N, C-alpha and C positions, 0 to 999 in steps of 0.2 A: 503494499501499500503506501503510494508514494504521491503526494497532495503535490500541486504547483504552486510557485507563490515567487516572487525577484530573486531569492536567493535561497539553492539547496545547498544544505553541506552535511558532510559526514561529521563534522568536529572537529578533525584535525587535518591535517598537512603532509603530505610526505618529503622528503627531503629532496634536495637540489632540484635539477630542472624540472619534478613531479610538485612541485609545490606550486607554480604558476598556472593559473586557470582563467577560463574568462570570467568569471567573477572575482576574481583580482585585479584585473586589466578594467573591468568595469566602476570599481570601488574606487581606485585611484584616479579617472576620468571623470565622475559625472559629479557636475555641481546641484548642490542646496545651498542657494546663497543667502549670506546673511547680510554683510555692512553697517550701513550708519540704522539707528534708531528711526529717520522716517524713510529710510526706503525698506526697512524690514518692514514696518505699519502700515505700508500701502501696498504688502505682497510681491517686493521690487519690480513693480509694471513701470521701470523707469525708461526703459528705450525711447521713447519720444518724449521725456522729460527733461531729463539731464538737471544741472544748477545744484548736485546731490554728491558730491566724494564717493557715498556710498553707489552711486548708480554710474561711475565711471568705469567700474569692471564690466559692467552689463554692456555700453555704449561709450565707448572712448567719446564723443562728438559732445557726451553730456555736460563736460570744464566749457565750452567755450559758451554754454548757455547764458551761464555766469557773469555776466556783467562785474563781478566782483572778484577780489583772492578772500582763500578763506582756509582756515585751520577747523581739523575736528581730532574727538579722541572718544571713541565707545566701549566703555568697561559695559560687559554683563554677568549675567550667572545664566547656565545652560542646567537642567533637572530632567534628567530621561526619565524613564517608566517603563519596566517592562515587567509584562504578565507572563509567565511559561510554565506552560504543562501539556503532559502527558496526552495522545487522544488515542483512541480506540479502535479496531479493528471496526470493517465494513459490517454493521447487523449487530455491532456491542455497542456497550452502554458504558464498560468501565473500561478506561486508559489500560492502555497496556506497558504497564511501569508508569514511573516519573508520574505519577498521578495528582500530586500536590499541584493543584494551581497556585503559583506564589508572584507574589509584587514586589519589585525591588526597585527602588527608589537611587538616585545618588546626583549628587549637584556639583556645580565645576564653575570657577572663576576663567573669564575670558577676556579677549579684547578683539571683537570683529573687525575694528575698522580704526586706522588713524592713516591720516595722508595732511597733504597742504597742496593746494592749488595755487598759484600766481597769475593774477591776469595783467597785461601791459596794453593799454591804448594806445593804438597807432594812430590818433584823432586826425583818422579820414571819415569819410560820408559813407564814402560805397569803398566797395571793393574786399578786405580785408578788415576790418575795425578794430577787432580785437584777436589776442595769443594769447592764448595760455598753457603753462608747464606745471608740471606737479609730479609728488610723486605721492601713491594713494597702496596701503594694503587693505585686504578683505578678504576676508574669511568666504571660501566657497564651497566646504564640503566640512561636515564637523563626525568626529567618531567616537562615539559618547555612546555605554549604555552596560549596565550590570544585570545579570540574570541567575537566577538560580531556580531549580527545581528537583523534587525527590519523590521519592514513592518505594514501594513495595513488592515484587512479584518474584515467581521462582521459574519464570519462562528461559531468559537468555540473560549472560552478564557480559562484561568488558573484556573478561578474562576468558569465556568460553568464545569469543568472537575471533580471539586473538590464536586462540589453540587452532581453530577452525584454520586462520589462513597460514598460520606457520605450518600446518597439516600437509594444506594443499599446495604449497610451494615447497616440501620437501626440504627444508631447512636442516643441516646438521646441527644439534645442539651441541656439542664441542668446540664448535666453531661462533655462535651464538654468545656462548659464556667466555671466549678468548678475550682478553686484557686491551687486544688491538680491534675489535671487532668492528667497534664503532666506526676507525679510524679504514678498515680493510674489507671488511665482509661486506660482500651485496645482498645485503635485507635493508629493509624498512629499520630505522632507529628505534622505532616501537616495538616493534619484535626484539629485536637486540636487547630492549630494554625489559620486553616482559618475560623473556627468558632468566636475564641477569637480577633483576626484581624477586623472582619466585613465582612471576603468577602463572606461569605455562610450564609442564616438562614432560617428555615424553614418556612412554609407555616401554617399561622393560622391557617388556619379549616382543614389542614392537615401535623400534627407536626411529620411526618414522610420523608415527602418529600422537599427536601433543594432544595435550588437559590443562583445563582450567584448572587454577586450585578452587574452585568453586564447583565443580563439575565431580558427579560421578561415572561409571560406567559400567556396563555388561558386555564380554564376550561372549559372541555366537561360534567355538570352531570346528563345532559338526562337520564342517567340509575344509578340509585342510589347504583345498586350493583356494576358498574365498572365506575369509576370515570377517567376520562383522562386526564392527563395535560401536555399540551403540552409546552413546555419551546425553548426559543429562544434568540440570542445574539440581544439587541437592535439597538444596532449599529454599525459603524466601531471605530474598536479600534487601536491606535498605541500600537503597541507589542513589545518588544523587546524580546533579549536573550543574556546574558552575562556570558562566563566562564573563572575562572582562575586556572590553576595547576603549582605548582613548587616543587623543589623535585629533587633528584638524590638516585640512590642507588651505593653503591660502595664497592668491595672487598679489604678488608685487608688481605695482605698471610705472611704469615715466610714460608719463603722458604730455599729449600737446595736443592744443584745438584752436580752430581757427572758428572766428566770426564772420562771414563774408557778409556783409549788407543786410543783416540782421533778418537774412530770409534763409541761405545754408550755413549751417554749422555742422563742422568736419574736423574729425578727431582719431587718433591715433593712440595704439600703446603698444609698448614694448614689453610682454608683461614676464615674470618668470614665477611659476608655477612650486613648490615646495609642499611638502605633506610628510608629517609623520602619524605610525598607526602601532600602536602595541595590543595586543591581544593575550591575555592571558586563560587558560582551561585547563581543568580540573574537575577528575571524575574520582568519586568513592563508592567505594564496597564495601558495605560490612554484612555479615552474619547475622539471622536473626537468635537463631540459636546456632553456635560453632559445629553441636552434635554432627550434624546434618552434612558436615565437611570434613567428611575423615581425609586426608592426606597421609601415604605410607610412602617414606623414604627410605631408598636403602644407602644405610649408614657401615662401611665397612664390613660390607656382605650380611649387614644385619636389614632386617625390615623393620623400623620406626615409624608410627604410628603418632601423629596431632593432627591438628583440628584448624582449620582456616578460622581467621578473627577478622579483618576487613585488608584493605587496600588503599591506594591512592595513585592518580596519575596525574601528571599535570606536565601542561605542554604550553609553552612557552614565546611568542613569534611578534616579531618586530619588524619594520618595514618606513626608509626614510627615499623618497625622493627629491629630485630638481628635475624642471626644464625651462625649456624660452618655446614662448609664442609672439606670434603679433594679431592683434587687432584693430580692425578699422571699421568706422562708425560716419552717421551720417542721419542730422535730423534737419527737417524742414517744416516751413512755415507756410503754409499754400494758401491758408485764410488766417485773420486774424486770430482766432479763437482754436486754429485745429494745427496738429504737432503730428510729425508723421515721422519716424526711424527706423532706422535698419543697421544690423552692426553683423560682421562676419569674425572669426576668429580662425584661423591656420592651427592644424593641430600640433600637438604640444609634445618635442621629442623628450624622454623624462629617463632619466636614470637613475636607476634603483637598486638599494641595496637591501635585503635581506639574512635577518637574524632570528636563527630558530634555535632552541633546546626540548630536550627532555627528562624528565625523572619518574621517580615510581618507586612504591614499597609496599610489603606485601607482610605483614602478621602472624603467627600463627601463636595456638595454645601453647607449644613450646618456644619461649622466646628463642632457642638457640639456633632456631631454623628460621629466624624473620631475616628475608634480605631487600636490598635495595639499591638502586641505580640509579647513575644520573650520566646524560652523555657530554660531550664537549660541546662547545657552541659553534653550530653551522651558520657557514657565513654563503650566500650566492648573489651575486650581482648581474642585470641583463637591464635592455633598453623598453620602453614600453614608448608607444608612437599611440599618442589620443586623438580622437580622432575630429574635423572638421564642428564647426556648428555654426548657428546663422540666426539671428534673431532679429521679428521684427513689432513693430512696435504704433499704437495712436494713442494720442491725448488729444481732450476737450476742456478750455478752462473756461470757465465764467466767471470773468473779469475779475474780480480779490476775492469773491466770494467761496470757489474752490475751485476743481477740475476733477476729472476721472483718466481714468488712463487702462490700457490693455496691452497686453505682452502677448506675440508666440514666438515660442522659443525651439528648432529642433538640432537633434544630434545622431547621426547614422553609427552607432558603435559598432558593426559590423565591418568596421574600418579599422577598427584596434588593430595591433600587431604588437606580437613580442621580435624581440630581434636579440641578438647574443651583443654582449658590450662590446668587444672587443674586435669583432671582423664585422659586426652591422648589416651580417648575415641573419634568416632566419629562420634555415636547417634544423637547427637540436628541438627549434619549436612547432615543427611543423602539426602534431598535431593539435594545440593550443588553439593556434591560428587558425585552421580547422573548425575549431568549435565554434571560435567567434564566428565565421563569416556564415556557418550553417545555422548556430542558435544565439545569434544578436540582430537586434533591426532598430528600428529608428524610434528613436524617445521623441514624445510631444511634450511640450510645457509650455503651460495656459497661466498667464499671469494676470491680475485684477487690480485696480485699487481707487479709493475716494479720497480725497481729501476737503472739509470743507473748514471756512474762518468765519467763525460769528461777528468776531470781532478781528481786526487787524494784525494783533499781536498773538492771539490764539489759535491753532488749529486741532484739529478731530479728523483721526483718520484708519481707515479700515483696508482689508486686503485680503485676498485668498490667491492661492495656486495649486495648479493639480500640474503630476509629472508620470505620464503613464511607462509601464514596464516596458524594456526592449528586448526582454527574453522572449525566444519562442520555444515552443515544446509540439513533439506529434499529436492530433487527436486522433479518435478512433479508427481515422481511413488512415494513416499515415501521411496526414500532412502537415507541413511547418507552419504553423499558426500562432499568432501572440496570448500568452498567457490569457489575459484576459476575455480571450474570444472562447475560452474553453473551461475556464474559474468558476466554481460553482459561487461565487461571489468575485464581482469583477474589481469592487471596488476595491477589495481587500488587496488587490495587487500595485495599486498605483500609492502615492503618496500624494497626500493633501496637506496642505498647510492655510490656517490662517490667522489673522493678528488685525490688532488695532492698537493705536497710539495717540499721544496728545505732543504738540509742538508748542513753544514759547521765543517769541522774536523779538526784543528788545528793541527801544527808539536808534541804540545804540547798535555796537557792534556785536554784541553778542545773544547767543539763540541758544536753545537747549531741549530735546526732545525724549521720549520715553515711549517705547514700546514692546508690545509684549505677543508673541506669535507661538502657535501651538502646529506642531509637526506630527501627522498619522503615517508612519512608514508601513510600507507592505508587509503583511505576513511573511514570516520566517518558518521554516520546516526544517528541524535538523534532527540528525539521524546520530546517535553518538557511536555508532559502533556498526562495523559491515554488514550487510545481512551473510546468516549463516544458518539459520532457525527457520521454518516455514511451518502452517499449520497442514491440516488434511484438505483447506483450498487451496492452495498454493500462497496464500497472504504471508509476506513476511513478518516475525516475531521477533524483527529489533524495534524497541520504541521510538516512537515519533513524537518528536516535540514540538509544539507549536508554538513562537514567540510573537506576541501583540507589542509593538515597540512604539513609543511615543517621546515626543522631544519637547519640553517648555522652555521658553528663552524669554528672559527679562533684559533689557538691553537701554543705556542711557546716553547719550551723545549730548557733549558739550563742546561748542566752537565759537570761532568768531567770523565774523566779515570785514574787509578791511580794506 
């Protein structure tokens, strides 16, 4: 039973080249704009508006609209909220493991915007009347969540899945235990860790068959040519899954803008994209009754019995990246109250560095059998090419009383590409790049905002944004379609954002804005470990975790115009 959503995860990544997936490319390429409190409050519908430093990342021509210089800084607080819990098999009502739906929240301080733009008057009545130059930093994506879920069941376990994988791959146990196995043995680090931490071990008389410390087994050897070994979980396990991610992506832009006869405004950005992403993952399994989990070890030719108590597995992953791009935009005013805008951004070539490590431990009733293992720190570097993006907007002003604005932005994520860092070739990433071309498509972003000024010094603002998923999957006829076309609840495959705010402008140069936004992300379905057990109907018995994620953002912009 695999559901569809924007992101489908096994919960851990393999090492080396296999750690890169199309979801990594999407994570580091997509934009979820923040900016100043004013742009956030109005849903970031600023392609046709301009005049605000938060909107220059969206349309570089926005700096030329302002007939003044300005400086801003925007501190804020983000509060992530996660509701995670297990889901039942079709026709069932009780979740298969991780049955406790848990709500976790996590607050973090941030500065999503700061910058300065200087406006120079050419004192001409026609042609280039003003030139603006500036440096602005705006957050374009945020990675923040903390989720946990737990539950009790006796169908599958993390260690059972690892044992099944090791058996199918035919790994040599002595090689897995070698002191240099992490450096030289061609096995996933998680498998090496599972063996060295006492989570899995081979059967004495059948060295190619592994069992987990939570498993019991029956052997039917009546037919010597076909020995049947049946494994099963010894009894109920308390299982928990925890994941915490942090980080953000910011665009640092050097901007230049031109006001041409107060009719056409043109701007260009030289942008530097920088991101950092950190993720920590933990699995815990505890025996409800250790007597259900008998383990027999051969010590100096003697069988010694002990009982499994608990295990813990940790996976730590981080990625940093930096890249450069160009963006060009225009705003025109064909009528007194109408503004039209458009912008296009070139692909961004990013250099990405990944680091990861794994560790685990297993404890038994007899502590002399307790084992643990920790991998070295892995590192891999590669290049990621993010796609073109284009946005268009229109705005209508009602004199000094207010305005409305609407944006459309599109990005074809099927053009993302991994490349080797040194050779700039993509041969080693053929599998991942083919996945991207096949299962990624175009994402559409719609934004709208309104601002009303009941008195000249005060403004009331509101906004809304909708972003569609670029992911494609096969429908029941084998055709590739967007997930929203086949999902039971299409709205849960999209990102929704609502916002509101207030603004104050003094008669002098000082101004201040405050905004609050709520973002509801697509549902995520997490599979904690590989499929290895199935029921009589063919449904995977691997637990499925549904993660419902949202983010509250509160920010304050203070600035000066001069």
